[in-house]
C-alpha positions in Angstrom: 0.0 0.0 0.0 1.5 3.3 -1.0 1.3 6.3 1.2 0.1 9.6 -0.4 2.9 12.0 -1.3 5.7 9.5 -1.0 7.3 8.2 -4.2 7.2 4.4 -4.0 8.9 2.4 -6.7 10.7 -0.9 -6.9 13.9 0.6 -5.4 12.2 2.3 -2.4 12.4 0.5 0.9 9.8 1.2 3.6 10.8 0.4 7.1 8.7 0.3 10.2 9.9 0.5 13.8 7.1 -0.6 16.1 6.7 1.4 19.4 8.7 0.4 22.4 10.9 2.1 24.9 13.8 -0.3 24.6 17.0 -0.4 22.5 17.5 3.3 21.9 21.3 3.0 21.4 20.9 0.1 18.9 18.5 2.1 16.8 20.6 5.3 17.0 23.8 3.6 15.9 24.6 4.6 12.4 26.3 1.2 11.7 23.3 -0.6 13.0 20.2 -1.8 11.2 19.2 1.5 9.6 22.5 1.9 7.8 21.8 -1.3 5.9 18.8 0.4 4.3 19.8 4.0 4.6 19.6 6.6 1.9 16.9 8.5 0.1 15.0 5.3 -0.8 14.5 4.5 2.9 11.1 5.5 4.3 10.7 5.1 8.0 7.2 4.9 9.4 6.6 5.9 13.0 4.1 7.3 15.5 6.9 9.5 16.8 6.0 8.7 20.4 8.5 9.4 23.2 11.4 7.0 23.4 12.3 4.5 20.7 9.7 5.8 18.2 11.3 9.3 18.2 14.9 8.0 18.3 14.0 5.7 15.3 12.4 8.6 13.4 15.5 10.8 14.0 17.8 7.9 13.0 15.9 7.5 9.7 16.4 11.2 8.9 20.1 11.0 10.0 20.8 8.3 7.4 19.2 10.3 4.7 15.8 8.6 4.7 12.3 10.0 4.6 10.0 10.0 7.6 6.3 9.1 7.4 4.3 9.8 10.6 1.2 8.0 11.5 -0.9 9.5 14.3 -3.5 7.4 16.0 -6.0 10.3 16.4 -6.8 13.9 15.7 -6.1 14.9 19.3 -2.9 12.8 19.8 -0.6 15.8 20.1 -2.8 17.6 22.6 -3.7 14.5 24.7 -0.7 12.2 24.6 2.4 14.2 24.0 3.9 15.3 27.3 5.5 18.8 27.5 9.1 17.4 27.7 8.5 15.6 24.4 6.5 18.3 22.5 9.5 20.1 21.0 11.0 16.9 19.5 7.6 15.7 18.4 6.9 18.9 16.6 10.3 18.9 15.0 9.9 15.4 13.7 6.4 16.0 12.5 7.6 19.1 10.6 10.3 17.1 8.9 8.0 14.3 7.8 7.4 13.8 4.1 3.9 12.5 5.0 1.7 12.8 8.1 -1.3 10.4 8.2 -3.9 10.9 11.0 -6.2 8.0 11.7 -9.9 8.8 11.7 -10.4 8.9 15.4 -11.1 11.9 17.6 -9.4 10.3 20.7 -6.3 8.2 21.1 -7.7 4.9 22.5 -7.2 1.2 21.9 -9.0 1.3 18.5 -7.0 4.3 17.4 -3.7 2.7 18.3 -4.7 -0.6 16.6 -5.7 1.4 13.4 -2.3 3.2 13.5 -0.5 -0.1 13.9 -2.4 -1.6 11.0 -1.7 1.4 8.8 2.0 1.3 9.6 2.2 -2.5 9.1 0.3 -2.4 5.8 2.6 0.3 4.4 6.0 -1.3 5.2 8.3 -3.9 3.6 10.0 -4.8 6.8 9.3 -4.6 10.5 12.0 -3.6 12.9 10.7 -4.5 16.4 12.5 -3.4 19.5 11.3 -6.3 21.6 12.4 -8.8 24.2 10.3 -11.6 22.8 8.0 -11.7 25.8 4.2 -11.9 25.3 2.5 -8.6 26.2 -0.9 -7.1 26.0 -3.1 -7.4 23.0 -2.0 -4.9 20.4 1.5 -4.7 21.8 4.8 -5.4 20.0 4.4 -9.2 20.2 1.0 -9.0 18.5 2.3 -6.9 15.7 5.4 -9.1 15.2 3.1 -12.1 15.0 0.8 -10.3 12.5 3.8 -9.3 10.4 5.2 -12.8 10.3 1.7 -14.2 9.4 1.6 -11.8 6.4 5.1 -12.7 5.3 6.6 -9.3 6.3 10.3 -9.8 7.2 10.9 -9.0 10.9 14.1 -7.8 12.5 14.0 -8.0 16.3 16.3 -5.7 18.1 17.0 -6.2 21.8 20.4 -4.9 22.8 22.5 -6.6 25.4 21.8 -5.4 28.9 18.4 -3.9 28.0 15.7 -4.6 30.5 11.9 -4.3 30.4 10.9 -1.5 32.8 
């Protein structure tokens, strides 16, 4: 599925990093997974939430890729973005090639699931910062399973020494 406003041809590579708060150093490293796909043909898809989402988004931009932002609801910025993350959130959103907002007024479970579906359906590969443990419905494990079921290649990143917390 193509995203409006983003060129998508056979050479483009769309990469999704699913939300998590773990593995920030691994994502940030230029010699890590993003550099494998870096360049102008890379499109990173993210909700740009605090933590790994925003680090991933910045890393995509740092390696010369394009950023596509998917927001779960129309009020996501006002209701979910904390003051200490607002400046970075706004900066990343302003640098995005595309911003898609799900058709929900409020950011609840349905909105997050719709955003997850939109991201997963528009990527060629899932990069999951995940420890492999089962979590809540709609969490990283659910999306990893769904990606694998659909035949979407999955890279699981869990840096040495990282802990769930």
